[in-house]
N, C-alpha and C positions, 0 to 999 in steps of 0.2 A: 813123814810127818811131822811136824812142831810139839816142842813139849806141851804148852796149850790143851793141844787135840787130843795127845795120848790121854793127857789126865782126867779132860770133859769126858771123854770116854770109860775110861775108867772107871767115874763117880757114876756113870750111867750103866755100868756092868752093875757093879757094888748096890746100886737104888735096885735093880731087878733081883736079884739074888736075896734081899733084904727082904723084899715085897713077895717074894716068894715062898721064902720062912714065914714070916708074918700068916699067910695066905692059909699055909699048913698048919702051925698051934691054932689059928682060931676056928679050922675047920677042926681040929684036934679036940680042941677044948669045947666045941659045940654037938661035938659026933652023938653026945648023948643029948641032949638039948632037943630032941626033932620041933616040937614048936617052935622054936626059936628060931633054928636053921629055916625052916620052912619059913617063918615072915620076914626073916632078911634076904633070903632066895625070892621072896615074893615081892618085897620093894624095888631089887635088882634088874628085874624082873616081871615086868606088867604080865 
């Protein structure tokens, strides 16, 4: 693989890891606010 391909894959992997961490933090923050969480889930999942 060339250098550009490796860097591109690393960016994707880092982006996925950051997205997972962000989702976990959001879930933990809104765990107590059940109604808000249900509203967000309702918007994403009709």
